[in-house]
C-alpha positions in Angstrom: -56.9 -147.7 -76.0 -57.3 -150.0 -79.0 -58.9 -152.6 -76.8 -61.5 -150.0 -75.6 -62.2 -149.0 -79.2 -62.8 -152.6 -80.3 -65.2 -153.1 -77.4 -67.1 -150.0 -78.4 -67.3 -151.1 -82.0 -68.6 -154.5 -80.9 -71.3 -152.9 -78.7 -72.3 -150.6 -81.6 -72.7 -153.5 -84.0 -74.8 -155.3 -81.5 -77.1 -152.3 -81.1 -77.4 -152.0 -84.9 -78.4 -155.6 -85.2 -81.2 -155.1 -82.6 -82.3 -152.0 -84.2 -82.5 -153.6 -87.6 -84.7 -156.3 -86.2 -87.1 -153.8 -84.7 -86.9 -151.2 -87.5 -86.4 -148.1 -85.3 -84.2 -145.0 -85.2 -80.9 -145.6 -83.5 -78.4 -143.1 -82.2 -75.1 -144.5 -81.2 -72.4 -142.5 -79.4 -69.0 -144.0 -79.1 -67.0 -142.3 -76.4 -63.3 -142.0 -76.9 -61.0 -140.6 -74.2 -62.0 -138.5 -71.2 -64.9 -136.1 -71.1 -64.2 -132.4 -70.7 -65.5 -130.4 -67.7 -68.7 -128.4 -68.1 -68.7 -124.6 -68.6 -70.5 -122.2 -66.3 -71.7 -118.9 -67.9 -73.2 -116.1 -65.9 -75.5 -113.8 -68.0 -75.5 -110.1 -67.2 -78.6 -108.6 -65.5 -81.3 -107.6 -67.9 -83.9 -104.9 -67.7 -87.4 -106.2 -68.2 -90.5 -103.9 -68.6 -93.6 -105.1 -66.7 -97.1 -103.8 -67.1 -98.8 -103.5 -63.7 -102.5 -102.6 -63.2 -102.9 -99.9 -60.5 -106.4 -99.7 -59.1 -108.3 -96.5 -58.3 -106.6 -94.3 -55.6 -107.9 -91.5 -53.5 -105.2 -88.9 -52.9 -105.5 -86.1 -50.3 -103.7 -83.1 -51.5 -103.0 -79.8 -49.7 -103.1 -76.8 -52.0 -102.3 -73.1 -51.2 -105.2 -70.9 -52.2 -104.8 -67.1 -52.4 -107.3 -65.4 -50.1 -106.2 -61.8 -50.6 -103.9 -60.3 -53.2 -100.9 -58.1 -52.5 -101.7 -54.5 -52.0 -100.3 -51.1 -51.0 -101.7 -49.3 -47.9 -100.9 -45.8 -46.6 -100.4 -46.0 -42.9 -99.5 -43.5 -40.2 -96.7 -44.7 -38.0 -94.8 -43.3 -35.0 -91.2 -43.2 -35.9 -88.3 -42.7 -33.5 -86.4 -39.6 -34.7 -83.9 -39.4 -31.8 -83.0 -42.1 -29.3 -83.0 -41.6 -25.6 -79.6 -40.6 -24.2 -77.9 -39.5 -21.1 -76.0 -36.2 -21.2 -73.6 -34.8 -18.5 -74.3 -31.1 -18.0 -73.0 -28.4 -15.7 -75.9 -26.4 -14.4 -76.3 -23.3 -12.2 -78.4 -24.3 -9.2 -80.2 -21.8 -7.0 -79.3 -22.2 -3.3 -81.0 -19.2 -1.7 -83.5 -17.0 -3.6 -83.2 -13.2 -3.7 -85.0 -11.4 -0.9 -85.6 -8.0 0.6 -84.9 -7.4 4.3 -85.9 -4.4 6.4 -83.1 -3.1 8.5 -83.6 -0.7 11.4 -80.3 1.1 12.4 -79.1 4.2 14.2 -77.5 6.6 11.7 -75.0 9.2 12.8 -76.4 12.5 11.7 -73.7 14.8 13.4 -70.5 13.4 14.7 -69.0 14.5 18.1 -67.0 17.6 17.9 -65.5 20.4 20.1 -67.0 23.8 19.4 -65.4 27.0 20.4 -67.9 29.3 22.1 -67.5 33.0 23.2 -68.1 33.7 26.8 -69.2 37.3 27.1 -67.6 39.5 29.6 -69.3 40.2 32.9 -70.0 43.9 33.5 -71.7 45.7 36.4 -72.9 49.3 37.0 -71.8 51.2 39.8 -73.0 54.6 41.0 -70.4 57.1 41.4 -72.0 60.3 42.6 -74.9 61.1 40.6 -73.6 59.0 37.7 -73.9 55.3 37.0 -70.7 53.9 35.6 -70.4 50.4 34.0 -67.3 48.5 34.9 -66.0 45.2 33.7 -65.8 42.6 36.2 -64.4 39.9 34.0 -63.2 40.0 30.4 -64.9 38.0 27.7 -63.1 34.9 26.4 -63.5 31.9 24.1 -63.9 28.4 25.5 -64.0 24.9 23.9 -67.2 23.1 24.5 -67.5 19.3 23.4 -70.7 18.6 21.6 -72.0 15.0 21.7 -72.8 13.2 18.4 -76.3 13.2 17.1 -77.9 9.9 16.0 -81.2 9.1 14.3 -83.0 5.8 13.9 -83.5 5.0 10.3 -85.4 2.0 8.7 -84.3 0.8 5.2 -85.0 -2.1 2.9 -81.9 -4.0 1.8 -82.2 -6.4 -1.2 -80.1 -9.6 -0.7 -79.3 -11.2 -4.1 -79.9 -14.9 -4.8 -77.1 -17.4 -4.2 -76.2 -19.9 -7.0 -73.9 -22.8 -7.2 -72.6 -24.7 -10.3 -73.4 -28.4 -10.1 -72.5 -31.2 -12.6 -75.1 -33.9 -13.1 -76.4 -36.5 -15.6 -79.6 -35.5 -17.4 -81.6 -38.2 -19.2 -83.1 -36.9 -22.4 -86.1 -39.0 -23.5 -86.5 -40.3 -27.1 -88.2 -38.1 -29.6 -90.9 -39.5 -31.9 -92.7 -38.1 -34.9 -95.8 -39.3 -36.8 -95.0 -40.2 -40.4 -97.3 -41.4 -43.2 -95.8 -44.0 -45.5 -96.8 -46.6 -48.1 -96.6 -50.2 -46.7 -96.5 -53.2 -49.1 -98.7 -55.9 -47.7 -98.0 -59.3 -49.2 -100.7 -61.7 -50.5 -102.4 -63.9 -48.1 -102.7 -67.7 -48.6 -104.6 -70.5 -47.0 -104.0 -74.2 -47.1 -107.0 -76.3 -48.4 -107.2 -80.0 -48.4 -108.8 -81.7 -51.4 -109.4 -85.4 -52.3 -108.5 -86.3 -55.8 -109.5 -89.7 -57.4 -106.8 -91.2 -59.7 -108.5 -93.7 -62.0 -107.0 -97.1 -62.4 -104.4 -97.5 -65.1 -101.5 -99.6 -66.3 -98.0 -98.7 -65.3 -94.9 -99.8 -66.9 -92.1 -100.6 -64.6 -88.5 -101.4 -65.4 -87.4 -104.5 -63.4 -83.8 -105.6 -63.4 -83.7 -109.4 -63.6 -81.0 -111.1 -61.6 -78.1 -112.7 -63.5 -78.6 -116.3 -64.5 -76.1 -119.1 -64.3 -76.1 -121.5 -67.2 -74.1 -124.7 -67.2 -73.0 -125.9 -70.7 -72.2 -129.6 -70.9 -69.3 -130.3 -73.2 -69.6 -132.5 -76.2 -68.3 -135.9 -75.5 -65.4 -137.0 -77.8 -66.1 -140.0 -80.0 -68.1 -141.1 -83.0 -71.8 -140.3 -83.3 -73.8 -142.7 -85.6 -77.4 -142.0 -86.5 -79.2 -144.8 -88.4 -82.8 -144.7 -89.6 -84.2 -148.2 -90.2 -87.9 -148.0 -91.0 -90.3 -149.8 -93.2 -92.0 -148.2 -96.1 -95.4 -147.9 -94.5 -94.0 -146.0 -91.6 -92.0 -143.7 -93.9 -95.1 -142.9 -96.0 -97.0 -142.2 -92.8 -94.3 -139.8 -91.6 -94.1 -138.1 -95.0 -97.9 -137.7 -94.9 -97.8 -136.3 -91.4 -95.0 -134.0 -92.4 -97.0 -132.5 -95.2 -99.9 -132.0 -92.9 -97.6 -130.2 -90.4 -96.2 -128.0 -93.2 -99.6 -127.1 -94.4 -100.7 -126.3 -90.9 -97.7 -124.0 -90.4 
């Protein structure tokens, strides 16, 4: 280590001698020991605002335009009051209608009977001398005589009543409708209209996130840093003169 330091001093002295001969600025770094590794620093992302010129643009827009406003109208409508349905009913059905028939028949007027009749006696006259005398030949008596029945043809009208029968069947009752007048709310009517709108050119500010940057920092080398300024007077005056000019300019 000491040998390395002596060599470094010797080299520095040699450089100083050369610099003194030429009258220039000299920076001498004498390294001692090993150099440290460099550091890597990553900066966080930054938000940068950029101004961008946007040229004229023609934009087609679709707008809804009201054609007719909302209103109330009185309308006459047919409303279903009762729905159609099927009802099972028991009905009396006519099988034969009532009618009048003419009937001709023999009617018994007098029934058969046995009648008792008187049979008168039989008498005769006989002449007895100058006189005529009546004598009875047979006595009178009663006898039973059968009498046949007496019939008569009669025509009459007979009314035959109608014949009915109870039948159970399904009856379809149709729906019942009624006309009703009511107020109907009619909504507003709209129509889509396309329009072309020109947007003039303008500047827009945009926020742009810059990507993170990686910075490598070199470490300072360990050692001795010697800065020697060996200049002549004319050069120093010229530098001072230029320095004043630069300061006035600033």
